[in-house]
The first five atom37 places (N, CA, C, CB, O) and aatype in JSON, in Angstrom:
{
  "aatype": [12, 12, 0, 15, 17, 3, 3, 19, 1, 1, 10, 0, 10, 0, 10, 14, 6, 16, 0, 6, 11, 19, 3, 7, 3, 13, 15, 5, 17, 11, 19, 11, 3, 11, 10, 13, 19, 17, 12, 1, 14, 10, 1, 11, 15, 3, 18, 3, 0, 10, 7, 3, 6, 0, 14, 16, 7, 14, 9, 10, 7, 0, 1, 16, 3, 7, 10, 0, 0, 11, 6, 0, 10, 10, 16, 3, 7, 7, 0, 19, 18, 13, 16, 16, 14, 8, 13, 2, 7, 18, 14, 0, 9, 10, 19, 5, 10, 3, 2, 9, 3, 10, 15, 6, 10, 6, 6, 10, 19, 16, 6, 0, 17, 0, 19, 1, 0, 14, 11, 1, 19, 0, 3, 0, 18, 13, 7, 1],
  "atom_mask": [
    [1, 1, 1, 1, 1],
    [1, 1, 1, 1, 1],
    [1, 1, 1, 1, 1],
    [1, 1, 1, 1, 1],
    [1, 1, 1, 1, 1],
    [1, 1, 1, 1, 1],
    [1, 1, 1, 1, 1],
    [1, 1, 1, 1, 1],
    [1, 1, 1, 1, 1],
    [1, 1, 1, 1, 1],
    [1, 1, 1, 1, 1],
    [1, 1, 1, 1, 1],
    [1, 1, 1, 1, 1],
    [1, 1, 1, 1, 1],
    [1, 1, 1, 1, 1],
    [1, 1, 1, 1, 1],
    [1, 1, 1, 1, 1],
    [1, 1, 1, 1, 1],
    [1, 1, 1, 1, 1],
    [1, 1, 1, 1, 1],
    [1, 1, 1, 1, 1],
    [1, 1, 1, 1, 1],
    [1, 1, 1, 1, 1],
    [1, 1, 1, 0, 1],
    [1, 1, 1, 1, 1],
    [1, 1, 1, 1, 1],
    [1, 1, 1, 1, 1],
    [1, 1, 1, 1, 1],
    [1, 1, 1, 1, 1],
    [1, 1, 1, 1, 1],
    [1, 1, 1, 1, 1],
    [1, 1, 1, 1, 1],
    [1, 1, 1, 1, 1],
    [1, 1, 1, 1, 1],
    [1, 1, 1, 1, 1],
    [1, 1, 1, 1, 1],
    [1, 1, 1, 1, 1],
    [1, 1, 1, 1, 1],
    [1, 1, 1, 1, 1],
    [1, 1, 1, 1, 1],
    [1, 1, 1, 1, 1],
    [1, 1, 1, 1, 1],
    [1, 1, 1, 1, 1],
    [1, 1, 1, 1, 1],
    [1, 1, 1, 1, 1],
    [1, 1, 1, 1, 1],
    [1, 1, 1, 1, 1],
    [1, 1, 1, 1, 1],
    [1, 1, 1, 1, 1],
    [1, 1, 1, 1, 1],
    [1, 1, 1, 0, 1],
    [1, 1, 1, 1, 1],
    [1, 1, 1, 1, 1],
    [1, 1, 1, 1, 1],
    [1, 1, 1, 1, 1],
    [1, 1, 1, 1, 1],
    [1, 1, 1, 0, 1],
    [1, 1, 1, 1, 1],
    [1, 1, 1, 1, 1],
    [1, 1, 1, 1, 1],
    [1, 1, 1, 0, 1],
    [1, 1, 1, 1, 1],
    [1, 1, 1, 1, 1],
    [1, 1, 1, 1, 1],
    [1, 1, 1, 1, 1],
    [1, 1, 1, 0, 1],
    [1, 1, 1, 1, 1],
    [1, 1, 1, 1, 1],
    [1, 1, 1, 1, 1],
    [1, 1, 1, 1, 1],
    [1, 1, 1, 1, 1],
    [1, 1, 1, 1, 1],
    [1, 1, 1, 1, 1],
    [1, 1, 1, 1, 1],
    [1, 1, 1, 1, 1],
    [1, 1, 1, 1, 1],
    [1, 1, 1, 0, 1],
    [1, 1, 1, 0, 1],
    [1, 1, 1, 1, 1],
    [1, 1, 1, 1, 1],
    [1, 1, 1, 1, 1],
    [1, 1, 1, 1, 1],
    [1, 1, 1, 1, 1],
    [1, 1, 1, 1, 1],
    [1, 1, 1, 1, 1],
    [1, 1, 1, 1, 1],
    [1, 1, 1, 1, 1],
    [1, 1, 1, 1, 1],
    [1, 1, 1, 0, 1],
    [1, 1, 1, 1, 1],
    [1, 1, 1, 1, 1],
    [1, 1, 1, 1, 1],
    [1, 1, 1, 1, 1],
    [1, 1, 1, 1, 1],
    [1, 1, 1, 1, 1],
    [1, 1, 1, 1, 1],
    [1, 1, 1, 1, 1],
    [1, 1, 1, 1, 1],
    [1, 1, 1, 1, 1],
    [1, 1, 1, 1, 1],
    [1, 1, 1, 1, 1],
    [1, 1, 1, 1, 1],
    [1, 1, 1, 1, 1],
    [1, 1, 1, 1, 1],
    [1, 1, 1, 1, 1],
    [1, 1, 1, 1, 1],
    [1, 1, 1, 1, 1],
    [1, 1, 1, 1, 1],
    [1, 1, 1, 1, 1],
    [1, 1, 1, 1, 1],
    [1, 1, 1, 1, 1],
    [1, 1, 1, 1, 1],
    [1, 1, 1, 1, 1],
    [1, 1, 1, 1, 1],
    [1, 1, 1, 1, 1],
    [1, 1, 1, 1, 1],
    [1, 1, 1, 1, 1],
    [1, 1, 1, 1, 1],
    [1, 1, 1, 1, 1],
    [1, 1, 1, 1, 1],
    [1, 1, 1, 1, 1],
    [1, 1, 1, 1, 1],
    [1, 1, 1, 1, 1],
    [1, 1, 1, 1, 1],
    [1, 1, 1, 1, 1],
    [1, 1, 1, 1, 1],
    [1, 1, 1, 0, 1],
    [1, 1, 1, 1, 1]
  ],
  "atom_positions": [
    [[0.84, -1.19, 0.0], [0.0, 0.0, 0.0], [0.89, 1.25, 0.0], [-0.96, 0.0, 1.23], [1.82, 1.37, 0.8]],
    [[0.6, 2.16, -0.89], [1.4, 3.36, -0.98], [0.88, 4.43, -0.01], [1.39, 3.9, -2.43], [-0.26, 4.39, 0.44]],
    [[1.73, 5.36, 0.29], [1.48, 6.35, 1.33], [0.61, 7.51, 0.84], [2.79, 6.9, 1.87], [0.51, 7.78, -0.36]],
    [[-0.01, 8.18, 1.81], [-0.83, 9.36, 1.54], [-0.44, 10.47, 2.52], [-2.36, 9.03, 1.66], [0.34, 10.25, 3.44]],
    [[-0.99, 11.66, 2.3], [-0.73, 12.77, 3.23], [-1.29, 12.44, 4.62], [-1.36, 14.09, 2.7], [-0.72, 12.86, 5.63]],
    [[-2.4, 11.7, 4.66], [-2.93, 11.31, 5.97], [-1.92, 10.44, 6.72], [-4.27, 10.55, 5.8], [-1.78, 10.55, 7.94]],
    [[-1.21, 9.57, 5.99], [-0.18, 8.74, 6.63], [0.96, 9.61, 7.16], [0.36, 7.69, 5.63], [1.43, 9.4, 8.28]],
    [[1.41, 10.58, 6.35], [2.48, 11.48, 6.79], [2.04, 12.2, 8.07], [2.85, 12.51, 5.68], [2.79, 12.26, 9.04]],
    [[0.84, 12.74, 8.05], [0.31, 13.48, 9.2], [0.26, 12.58, 10.44], [-1.11, 14.04, 8.88], [0.72, 12.97, 11.51]],
    [[-0.3, 11.38, 10.3], [-0.42, 10.45, 11.42], [0.94, 10.08, 11.99], [-1.17, 9.18, 10.98], [1.13, 10.08, 13.21]],
    [[1.9, 9.76, 11.1], [3.24, 9.36, 11.56], [3.97, 10.52, 12.23], [4.07, 8.85, 10.38], [4.58, 10.35, 13.28]],
    [[3.9, 11.69, 11.63], [4.61, 12.86, 12.18], [4.04, 13.26, 13.53], [4.53, 14.05, 11.2], [4.79, 13.5, 14.48]],
    [[2.72, 13.32, 13.62], [2.1, 13.81, 14.86], [2.17, 12.78, 15.98], [0.66, 14.18, 14.6], [1.92, 13.11, 17.14]],
    [[2.51, 11.53, 15.66], [2.69, 10.51, 16.69], [4.02, 10.67, 17.42], [2.6, 9.11, 16.07], [4.23, 10.07, 18.48]],
    [[4.92, 11.47, 16.87], [6.24, 11.67, 17.46], [6.19, 12.79, 18.49], [7.29, 11.98, 16.36], [5.47, 13.77, 18.31]],
    [[6.95, 12.67, 19.57], [6.9, 13.65, 20.66], [7.22, 15.08, 20.22], [7.86, 13.25, 21.76], [8.11, 15.33, 19.4]],
    [[6.45, 16.0, 20.79], [6.69, 17.44, 20.64], [6.62, 17.92, 19.21], [8.02, 17.8, 21.21], [7.29, 18.88, 18.83]],
    [[5.8, 17.23, 18.4], [5.62, 17.59, 16.99], [4.35, 18.39, 16.82], [5.59, 16.33, 16.1], [3.34, 18.13, 17.47]],
    [[4.41, 19.37, 15.93], [3.24, 20.19, 15.6], [3.13, 20.3, 14.08], [3.34, 21.61, 16.25], [4.13, 20.25, 13.36]],
    [[1.9, 20.44, 13.62], [1.65, 20.65, 12.2], [1.34, 22.13, 11.98], [0.48, 19.75, 11.68], [0.58, 22.74, 12.74]],
    [[1.94, 22.69, 10.94], [1.64, 24.06, 10.55], [1.01, 24.0, 9.16], [2.93, 24.98, 10.56], [1.6, 23.43, 8.24]],
    [[-0.17, 24.56, 9.01], [-0.86, 24.58, 7.73], [-0.8, 26.0, 7.19], [-2.33, 24.08, 7.87], [-1.17, 26.95, 7.87]],
    [[-0.32, 26.12, 5.96], [-0.23, 27.4, 5.29], [-0.94, 27.26, 3.95], [1.28, 27.86, 5.11], [-0.38, 26.73, 2.99]],
    [[-2.18, 27.74, 3.9], [-2.97, 27.57, 2.69], [-3.25, 26.09, 2.46], [0.0, 0.0, 0.0], [-3.84, 25.43, 3.32]],
    [[-2.83, 25.56, 1.31], [-3.05, 24.15, 0.96], [-1.9, 23.26, 1.4], [-3.25, 24.01, -0.53], [-1.93, 22.05, 1.15]],
    [[-0.89, 23.81, 2.05], [0.32, 23.05, 2.34], [0.54, 22.89, 3.84], [1.52, 23.72, 1.7], [0.29, 23.8, 4.63]],
    [[1.02, 21.71, 4.2], [1.33, 21.43, 5.6], [2.81, 21.17, 5.76], [0.52, 20.23, 6.11], [3.49, 20.72, 4.84]],
    [[3.29, 21.46, 6.96], [4.65, 21.1, 7.34], [4.62, 20.67, 8.79], [5.65, 22.3, 7.12], [3.78, 21.12, 9.57]],
    [[5.55, 19.8, 9.13], [5.59, 19.25, 10.48], [6.93, 19.6, 11.1], [5.36, 17.72, 10.46], [7.99, 19.43, 10.5]],
    [[6.86, 20.1, 12.35], [8.04, 20.59, 13.04], [8.12, 19.95, 14.41], [8.02, 22.13, 13.16], [7.1, 19.62, 15.02]],
    [[9.34, 19.78, 14.89], [9.59, 19.38, 16.27], [10.32, 20.55, 16.92], [10.42, 18.03, 16.37], [11.4, 20.93, 16.48]],
    [[9.71, 21.11, 17.97], [10.31, 22.28, 18.65], [10.68, 23.37, 17.64], [11.56, 21.85, 19.44], [11.78, 23.92, 17.69]],
    [[9.76, 23.68, 16.74], [9.92, 24.72, 15.72], [10.98, 24.42, 14.67], [10.27, 26.01, 16.39], [11.37, 25.31, 13.92]],
    [[11.45, 23.17, 14.59], [12.41, 22.79, 13.56], [11.72, 21.88, 12.55], [13.66, 22.07, 14.19], [11.21, 20.81, 12.89]],
    [[11.72, 22.33, 11.3], [11.08, 21.61, 10.21], [11.74, 20.26, 9.98], [11.11, 22.44, 8.93], [12.97, 20.17, 9.9]],
    [[10.92, 19.18, 9.86], [11.52, 17.88, 9.53], [10.88, 17.2, 8.34], [11.43, 16.97, 10.72], [11.58, 16.51, 7.6]],
    [[9.59, 17.36, 8.1], [8.96, 16.9, 6.86], [7.93, 17.95, 6.42], [8.28, 15.5, 7.04], [7.36, 18.65, 7.25]],
    [[7.71, 18.04, 5.11], [6.83, 19.07, 4.58], [6.33, 18.71, 3.19], [7.54, 20.41, 4.55], [6.97, 17.94, 2.46]],
    [[5.17, 19.27, 2.84], [4.66, 19.16, 1.48], [5.54, 20.05, 0.62], [3.13, 19.58, 1.38], [5.8, 21.2, 0.97]],
    [[6.01, 19.51, -0.51], [6.93, 20.29, -1.35], [6.58, 20.12, -2.83], [8.4, 19.87, -1.09], [7.26, 19.39, -3.56]],
    [[5.52, 20.8, -3.28], [5.2, 20.69, -4.71], [6.36, 21.24, -5.55], [3.89, 21.46, -5.05], [7.08, 22.14, -5.13]],
    [[6.51, 20.67, -6.73], [7.58, 21.13, -7.61], [7.28, 22.52, -8.12], [7.78, 20.16, -8.78], [6.12, 22.88, -8.36]],
    [[8.32, 23.3, -8.29], [8.23, 24.67, -8.81], [8.71, 24.69, -10.26], [9.08, 25.65, -7.94], [9.25, 23.7, -10.76]],
    [[8.5, 25.81, -10.92], [8.89, 25.92, -12.33], [10.38, 25.59, -12.51], [8.6, 27.34, -12.85], [10.74, 24.89, -13.46]],
    [[11.23, 26.09, -11.62], [12.67, 25.81, -11.74], [12.96, 24.31, -11.58], [13.46, 26.61, -10.69], [13.88, 23.79, -12.2]],
    [[12.16, 23.63, -10.75], [12.33, 22.17, -10.59], [11.95, 21.46, -11.88], [11.46, 21.65, -9.42], [12.68, 20.58, -12.34]],
    [[10.83, 21.85, -12.47], [10.41, 21.24, -13.74], [11.44, 21.51, -14.83], [9.04, 21.78, -14.17], [11.74, 20.63, -15.64]],
    [[11.98, 22.73, -14.85], [13.0, 23.06, -15.85], [14.23, 22.17, -15.68], [13.4, 24.55, -15.73], [14.81, 21.71, -16.67]],
    [[14.64, 21.94, -14.43], [15.83, 21.14, -14.16], [15.6, 19.65, -14.42], [16.28, 21.34, -12.72], [16.48, 18.96, -14.93]],
    [[14.41, 19.15, -14.07], [14.13, 17.72, -14.18], [13.64, 17.31, -15.56], [13.12, 17.32, -13.15], [13.79, 16.16, -15.96]],
    [[13.04, 18.25, -16.29], [12.54, 17.94, -17.62], [11.51, 16.81, -17.59], [0.0, 0.0, 0.0], [10.62, 16.79, -16.75]],
    [[11.66, 15.87, -18.53], [10.72, 14.76, -18.65], [10.77, 13.81, -17.45], [10.99, 13.98, -19.92], [9.87, 13.0, -17.28]],
    [[11.81, 13.91, -16.62], [11.95, 13.03, -15.45], [11.16, 13.55, -14.24], [13.42, 12.89, -15.07], [11.12, 12.89, -13.2]],
    [[10.53, 14.72, -14.37], [9.8, 15.31, -13.24], [8.62, 14.42, -12.86], [9.31, 16.73, -13.6], [7.8, 14.06, -13.71]],
    [[8.52, 14.06, -11.58], [7.38, 13.25, -11.14], [6.09, 14.07, -11.16], [7.63, 12.7, -9.73], [6.12, 15.3, -11.13]],
    [[4.97, 13.38, -11.21], [3.69, 14.08, -11.33], [2.85, 14.03, -10.05], [2.89, 13.49, -12.45], [1.93, 14.83, -9.9]],
    [[3.14, 13.12, -9.13], [2.32, 12.97, -7.93], [2.76, 13.88, -6.8], [0.0, 0.0, 0.0], [3.58, 14.77, -7.0]],
    [[2.2, 13.67, -5.61], [2.54, 14.48, -4.45], [3.99, 14.26, -4.01], [1.58, 14.16, -3.3], [4.51, 13.14, -4.05]],
    [[4.62, 15.35, -3.59], [6.03, 15.32, -3.19], [6.17, 15.74, -1.73], [6.88, 16.26, -4.11], [5.64, 16.76, -1.3]],
    [[6.9, 14.9, -0.99], [7.23, 15.17, 0.41], [8.7, 15.57, 0.49], [6.94, 13.93, 1.31], [9.55, 14.94, -0.13]],
    [[8.98, 16.62, 1.24], [10.36, 16.96, 1.57], [10.68, 16.41, 2.94], [0.0, 0.0, 0.0], [9.83, 16.41, 3.82]],
    [[11.91, 15.92, 3.13], [12.3, 15.37, 4.42], [13.77, 15.67, 4.69], [12.05, 13.85, 4.47], [14.61, 15.56, 3.8]],
    [[14.05, 16.05, 5.93], [15.44, 16.25, 6.34], [16.15, 14.91, 6.42], [15.53, 16.99, 7.7], [15.54, 13.89, 6.72]],
    [[17.45, 14.93, 6.14], [18.27, 13.73, 6.27], [19.38, 14.0, 7.27], [18.85, 13.3, 4.89], [19.66, 15.14, 7.62]],
    [[19.99, 12.93, 7.72], [21.09, 13.04, 8.68], [22.39, 13.29, 7.92], [21.2, 11.75, 9.56], [23.3, 12.47, 7.92]],
    [[22.44, 14.44, 7.27], [23.64, 14.83, 6.53], [23.56, 14.47, 5.06], [0.0, 0.0, 0.0], [22.62, 13.8, 4.61]],
    [[24.57, 14.93, 4.31], [24.6, 14.73, 2.87], [24.88, 13.28, 2.49], [25.63, 15.63, 2.24], [24.42, 12.82, 1.45]],
    [[25.65, 12.55, 3.32], [25.93, 11.14, 3.01], [24.65, 10.31, 3.06], [26.97, 10.57, 4.0], [24.44, 9.43, 2.23]],
    [[23.79, 10.59, 4.04], [22.51, 9.89, 4.14], [21.62, 10.22, 2.94], [21.79, 10.25, 5.46], [20.93, 9.35, 2.41]],
    [[21.65, 11.48, 2.52], [20.89, 11.89, 1.34], [21.38, 11.12, 0.12], [21.02, 13.41, 1.11], [20.57, 10.58, -0.64]],
    [[22.69, 11.08, -0.08], [23.25, 10.37, -1.24], [22.91, 8.89, -1.22], [24.78, 10.55, -1.29], [22.64, 8.3, -2.26]],
    [[22.92, 8.27, -0.03], [22.57, 6.85, 0.08], [21.12, 6.62, -0.36], [22.77, 6.34, 1.53], [20.84, 5.65, -1.06]],
    [[20.23, 7.49, 0.05], [18.82, 7.37, -0.37], [18.69, 7.55, -1.88], [17.94, 8.39, 0.36], [17.95, 6.82, -2.53]],
    [[19.42, 8.51, -2.43], [19.35, 8.74, -3.88], [19.9, 7.54, -4.65], [20.13, 10.01, -4.25], [19.38, 7.19, -5.71]],
    [[20.95, 6.91, -4.12], [21.58, 5.77, -4.79], [20.72, 4.53, -4.72], [22.95, 5.49, -4.17], [20.59, 3.8, -5.7]],
    [[20.12, 4.29, -3.55], [19.39, 3.04, -3.32], [17.88, 3.17, -3.48], [19.7, 2.52, -1.95], [17.17, 2.17, -3.45]],
    [[17.38, 4.38, -3.64], [15.94, 4.62, -3.53], [15.1, 4.41, -4.74], [0.0, 0.0, 0.0], [13.88, 4.58, -4.67]],
    [[15.69, 4.04, -5.87], [14.89, 3.76, -7.06], [13.97, 4.9, -7.44], [0.0, 0.0, 0.0], [14.41, 6.04, -7.59]],
    [[12.69, 4.59, -7.59], [11.7, 5.57, -8.05], [11.07, 6.34, -6.9], [10.62, 4.88, -8.84], [10.05, 7.01, -7.09]],
    [[11.66, 6.26, -5.72], [11.06, 6.91, -4.56], [11.69, 8.28, -4.3], [11.2, 6.03, -3.32], [10.98, 9.28, -4.13]],
    [[13.02, 8.34, -4.27], [13.73, 9.55, -3.85], [14.36, 10.28, -5.02], [14.81, 9.2, -2.83], [14.81, 9.67, -5.99]],
    [[14.38, 11.61, -4.91], [15.07, 12.43, -5.9], [15.42, 13.76, -5.26], [14.19, 12.64, -7.18], [15.07, 14.03, -4.12]],
    [[16.12, 14.59, -6.02], [16.45, 15.93, -5.54], [16.39, 16.88, -6.72], [17.86, 15.96, -4.86], [16.22, 16.46, -7.86]],
    [[16.54, 18.15, -6.44], [16.59, 19.18, -7.47], [17.78, 20.09, -7.15], [15.24, 19.99, -7.56], [18.29, 20.06, -6.03]],
    [[18.21, 20.9, -8.11], [19.32, 21.82, -7.83], [19.07, 22.72, -6.62], [19.58, 22.68, -9.05], [20.02, 23.11, -5.94]],
    [[17.81, 23.05, -6.34], [17.47, 23.88, -5.18], [18.0, 23.27, -3.87], [15.95, 24.07, -5.09], [18.34, 24.0, -2.94]],
    [[18.08, 21.94, -3.81], [18.5, 21.25, -2.59], [19.96, 20.8, -2.63], [17.62, 20.06, -2.36], [20.4, 20.08, -1.73]],
    [[20.71, 21.2, -3.64], [22.14, 20.84, -3.7], [22.85, 21.38, -2.46], [22.8, 21.4, -4.99], [22.7, 22.54, -2.1]],
    [[23.62, 20.5, -1.81], [24.38, 20.9, -0.63], [23.55, 21.01, 0.64], [0.0, 0.0, 0.0], [24.04, 21.45, 1.67]],
    [[22.28, 20.62, 0.56], [21.38, 20.73, 1.71], [20.93, 19.34, 2.13], [20.16, 21.64, 1.38], [20.55, 18.54, 1.27]],
    [[20.94, 19.01, 3.43], [20.58, 17.67, 3.88], [19.07, 17.43, 3.89], [21.15, 17.43, 5.27], [18.46, 17.3, 4.95]],
    [[18.5, 17.37, 2.7], [17.07, 17.09, 2.55], [16.86, 16.32, 1.26], [16.23, 18.41, 2.55], [17.61, 16.46, 0.3]],
    [[15.82, 15.5, 1.27], [15.51, 14.64, 0.13], [14.06, 14.9, -0.27], [15.73, 13.13, 0.48], [13.23, 15.27, 0.56]],
    [[13.76, 14.69, -1.54], [12.38, 14.76, -2.01], [11.88, 13.34, -2.24], [12.26, 15.62, -3.31], [12.63, 12.48, -2.7]],
    [[10.63, 13.11, -1.92], [10.05, 11.77, -1.92], [8.78, 11.77, -2.76], [9.74, 11.3, -0.48], [7.9, 12.61, -2.57]],
    [[8.7, 10.82, -3.7], [7.46, 10.62, -4.45], [6.52, 9.82, -3.57], [7.73, 9.89, -5.83], [6.66, 8.6, -3.44]],
    [[5.57, 10.5, -2.97], [4.69, 9.87, -1.98], [3.94, 8.67, -2.58], [3.69, 10.89, -1.44], [3.66, 7.7, -1.87]],
    [[3.6, 8.74, -3.87], [2.89, 7.64, -4.52], [3.74, 6.37, -4.63], [2.42, 8.06, -5.9], [3.21, 5.29, -4.89]],
    [[5.05, 6.49, -4.45], [5.96, 5.35, -4.68], [6.58, 4.78, -3.42], [7.05, 5.77, -5.61], [7.33, 3.81, -3.5]],
    [[6.28, 5.35, -2.26], [6.91, 4.87, -1.02], [5.9, 4.03, -0.24], [7.42, 6.06, -0.16], [4.73, 4.41, -0.12]],
    [[6.35, 2.9, 0.29], [5.42, 2.1, 1.09], [5.41, 2.62, 2.54], [5.81, 0.59, 1.05], [6.29, 3.38, 2.95]],
    [[4.4, 2.21, 3.28], [4.18, 2.78, 4.61], [5.32, 2.52, 5.57], [2.91, 2.23, 5.19], [5.67, 3.4, 6.36]],
    [[5.91, 1.33, 5.53], [6.99, 1.05, 6.48], [8.21, 1.92, 6.18], [7.38, -0.44, 6.44], [8.87, 2.39, 7.1]],
    [[8.51, 2.12, 4.91], [9.64, 2.98, 4.54], [9.34, 4.44, 4.89], [9.95, 2.85, 3.04], [10.23, 5.17, 5.34]],
    [[8.09, 4.87, 4.69], [7.7, 6.23, 5.07], [7.85, 6.43, 6.57], [6.24, 6.51, 4.63], [8.35, 7.47, 7.02]],
    [[7.43, 5.45, 7.36], [7.54, 5.57, 8.81], [9.01, 5.72, 9.22], [6.92, 4.34, 9.51], [9.33, 6.54, 10.08]],
    [[9.88, 4.94, 8.62], [11.31, 5.04, 8.92], [11.85, 6.42, 8.52], [12.1, 3.93, 8.19], [12.59, 7.03, 9.29]],
    [[11.49, 6.9, 7.34], [11.95, 8.2, 6.86], [11.49, 9.33, 7.77], [11.46, 8.44, 5.44], [12.29, 10.18, 8.15]],
    [[10.2, 9.34, 8.13], [9.65, 10.41, 8.97], [10.3, 10.37, 10.35], [8.12, 10.27, 9.1], [10.65, 11.42, 10.91]],
    [[10.47, 9.18, 10.9], [11.08, 9.05, 12.23], [12.53, 9.51, 12.21], [11.01, 7.61, 12.72], [12.97, 10.21, 13.13]],
    [[13.28, 9.14, 11.17], [14.68, 9.57, 11.08], [14.77, 11.08, 10.88], [15.38, 8.85, 9.92], [15.64, 11.73, 11.47]],
    [[13.89, 11.65, 10.06], [13.9, 13.11, 9.86], [13.6, 13.82, 11.18], [12.87, 13.52, 8.77], [14.23, 14.83, 11.51]],
    [[12.64, 13.29, 11.92], [12.3, 13.85, 13.23], [13.51, 13.77, 14.17], [11.09, 13.11, 13.84], [13.83, 14.75, 14.86]],
    [[14.17, 12.63, 14.21], [15.29, 12.41, 15.12], [16.45, 13.38, 14.84], [15.79, 10.97, 15.02], [17.14, 13.81, 15.76]],
    [[16.64, 13.71, 13.56], [17.7, 14.65, 13.17], [17.42, 16.05, 13.73], [17.83, 14.7, 11.63], [18.34, 16.78, 14.09]],
    [[16.15, 16.41, 13.81], [15.78, 17.77, 14.18], [15.36, 17.92, 15.65], [14.66, 18.24, 13.3], [15.37, 19.03, 16.19]],
    [[14.98, 16.82, 16.3], [14.5, 16.88, 17.68], [15.64, 17.2, 18.64], [13.83, 15.54, 18.08], [16.79, 16.83, 18.39]],
    [[15.34, 17.89, 19.75], [16.35, 18.06, 20.79], [16.86, 16.69, 21.25], [15.78, 18.87, 22.0], [16.1, 15.72, 21.29]],
    [[18.13, 16.62, 21.58], [18.75, 15.34, 21.93], [18.0, 14.64, 23.07], [20.21, 15.57, 22.34], [17.79, 13.43, 23.01]],
    [[17.61, 15.38, 24.08], [16.93, 14.75, 25.22], [15.59, 14.14, 24.8], [16.71, 15.77, 26.35], [15.2, 13.09, 25.32]],
    [[14.91, 14.79, 23.88], [13.6, 14.29, 23.41], [13.8, 13.03, 22.58], [12.86, 15.38, 22.58], [13.07, 12.05, 22.74]],
    [[14.78, 13.05, 21.68], [15.07, 11.88, 20.86], [15.55, 10.72, 21.73], [16.12, 12.21, 19.78], [15.11, 9.58, 21.55]],
    [[16.45, 11.01, 22.66], [16.95, 9.96, 23.55], [15.82, 9.31, 24.34], [18.0, 10.53, 24.51], [15.78, 8.09, 24.48]],
    [[14.91, 10.11, 24.85], [13.78, 9.57, 25.6], [12.89, 8.71, 24.7], [12.95, 10.71, 26.23], [12.45, 7.64, 25.11]],
    [[12.64, 9.17, 23.49], [11.8, 8.42, 22.56], [12.4, 7.06, 22.21], [11.59, 9.23, 21.29], [11.7, 6.05, 22.18]],
    [[13.7, 7.05, 21.97], [14.37, 5.81, 21.58], [14.84, 4.99, 22.78], [15.57, 6.13, 20.7], [15.46, 3.94, 22.61]],
    [[14.54, 5.46, 24.0], [14.89, 4.72, 25.2], [16.37, 4.66, 25.51], [0.0, 0.0, 0.0], [16.86, 3.68, 26.06]],
    [[17.08, 5.73, 25.14], [18.54, 5.77, 25.39], [18.83, 6.49, 26.68], [19.29, 6.46, 24.22], [19.99, 6.62, 27.07]]
  ]
}
């Protein structure tokens, strides 16, 4: 079963100290005011850069634990993960929501949250 925005919302809000911010038609999820996942529709510059490879479905942005983690997702992620020049040098990945399964989405959202959460909050959540 592929993921939906309701799944993103449910997974994000299940994590400690997370809040959803809705701005018009778009939502973003933050832990202690730090963005970790967000709706990220493609912009004209993204379409220009991606050309015919531009995905058509809903796009999720997610923080990664550094550029090496981002590159690993891009290398191993098949039709799920991609990036655009806008995100070059930035520890964030774009996700084709229609192509990610729920267990992988849960792992991605949790890892993005852990990168941005205060250490004490993450440690408590993971039982460290």
